Structure formats: structure tokens, C-alpha cells
C-alpha positions in Angstrom: -13.5 7.4 -6.6 -13.5 4.7 -9.3 -15.7 1.6 -9.0 -14.4 -1.6 -7.5 -14.1 -3.2 -11.0 -12.2 -0.3 -12.4 -9.7 -0.6 -9.5 -9.4 -4.3 -10.0 -8.7 -3.7 -13.7 -6.0 -1.1 -12.8 -4.3 -3.6 -10.5 -4.4 -6.5 -13.0 -2.9 -4.3 -15.8 0.0 -3.0 -13.7 3.1 -4.7 -14.9 6.4 -3.0 -14.2 6.7 0.8 -14.0 8.1 3.6 -16.1 8.5 6.1 -13.3 8.9 6.4 -9.6 6.7 9.1 -8.0 7.4 11.0 -4.8 4.0 11.4 -3.1 5.1 12.8 0.2 7.2 15.9 1.2 8.8 13.8 3.9 12.3 12.8 2.7 12.4 9.4 4.4 9.1 8.2 2.8 9.3 5.7 0.0 8.5 6.4 -3.6 5.6 4.7 -5.5 5.3 3.1 -8.9 2.9 4.0 -11.7 0.5 1.2 -10.6 0.4 2.3 -7.0 -0.1 5.9 -8.0 -3.0 4.9 -10.3 -4.7 2.9 -7.5 -4.1 5.6 -4.9 -5.7 8.2 -7.2 -8.6 5.9 -8.3 -9.4 4.8 -4.7 -8.4 7.9 -2.8 -6.1 5.9 -0.6 -3.0 8.0 -0.2 -3.7 7.6 3.5 -2.6 4.0 3.2 0.8 5.1 1.7 1.1 7.6 4.5 0.7 4.7 7.0 3.4 2.7 5.3 5.7 5.7 5.2 5.2 6.7 8.8 5.7 3.2 10.1 9.2 2.9 8.7 10.9 4.6 11.6 8.3 3.7 14.3 8.2 0.0 13.7 11.8 -1.0 14.2 11.4 -4.7 13.4 10.5 -4.0 9.7 13.1 -5.2 7.2 14.1 -2.1 5.2 14.8 -4.2 2.1 11.5 -6.2 1.8 8.1 -5.8 3.4 4.6 -7.0 2.5 1.7 -4.7 3.5 -1.9 -5.9 3.5 -5.0 -3.8 3.9 -8.0 -5.9 4.9 -11.4 -4.3 4.9 -14.2 -5.9 7.0 -17.9 -5.8 6.1 -18.5 -3.1 8.7 -16.0 -0.9 6.8 -13.4 -1.0 9.6 -10.0 -2.3 8.4 -6.6 -3.3 9.5 -3.2 -2.6 7.9 -0.7 -5.4 8.5 3.0 -5.4 7.9 5.1 -8.5 7.3 8.8 -9.2 6.8 8.4 -11.7 4.0 6.0 -14.0 5.7 6.4 -13.1 9.4 3.7 -10.8 10.8 5.4 -7.8 12.4 2.8 -5.2 13.3 -0.7 -4.1 12.5 -2.8 -0.9 12.8 -6.6 -0.7 13.1 -8.5 1.6 10.9 -11.9 2.7 12.4 -13.5 3.4 9.0 -12.6 3.3 5.3 -14.5 3.6 2.1 -11.8 1.7 0.2 -13.8 -0.4 -2.2 -11.8 -3.7 -2.2 -11.8 -6.3 0.5 -8.0 -6.6 0.4 -5.0 -4.9 -1.1 -1.5 -6.2 -1.0 1.5 -4.0 -1.5 5.3 -4.6 -1.4 7.9 -2.2 -0.1 11.2 -3.1 -1.6 14.3 -0.9 -1.0 12.3 2.3 -0.7 9.8 1.6 -3.5 6.1 0.7 -2.8 4.7 -1.5 -5.6 1.9 -3.8 -6.5 2.7 -7.5 -6.5 2.2 -7.6 -10.3 4.9 -5.0 -10.7 7.5 -7.1 -8.8 
């Protein structure tokens, strides 16, 4: 796993993408951008992408065209993953423990593509 500062640098330098990457064998799961792939590899957080992918069919109120996802890590290393339709909170999932190094990470899911806000 990369350091907190290295991951922050990856996020800040992600602007646009050259490729979309399929990270899951499940056909209904979204694809990810270069920036999201770099963060997932650097922080070992493909589990977060799996949560986003698996919630697409389970959480019926999610807008399939635009979603905001926030991972919030607490000081005790527990966390929550929250889904929003634009600004309206839809659902959340508790995470008992994570070693994700940042206090927060925001991702967008737009028409089947998970991307960092800088890549929008």
C-alpha cells in the first residue's frame, strides 16, 4: 500500500482518462477510469469498487445515470460508504474495519463509469 501522501498525489493528478478498465467479472458492474484504477491499486481498495458495483441492483433508489459515493473513515478505523443521487442521501453501509489511509474519498458513478471528481 502506498502512503497517504502518494495517494493524495495520485488523486490530485488524475484529470480525464485514456482507458476504461473492467475490474470485475460480473457483467453488470461498472468500469473504472485510469485514476480510480491507480487509487484502487495504491490503496488496496478494490473492495470499495465491489460495494459500489454490488449495490447497483440491491439499492433500487439509486439513479443509474449519476451517483456520488463517499467513503468516510473514522479515527477507530471503522468507516461508512454512503451513496447519493446528486445531493440526496440514498443509502449507507457500515464497514467494521479498514486500513484505507485517507479520511475520505469521493467517487462518481456516471452512466456505468466510476471516476474521481477530478476526472469529471
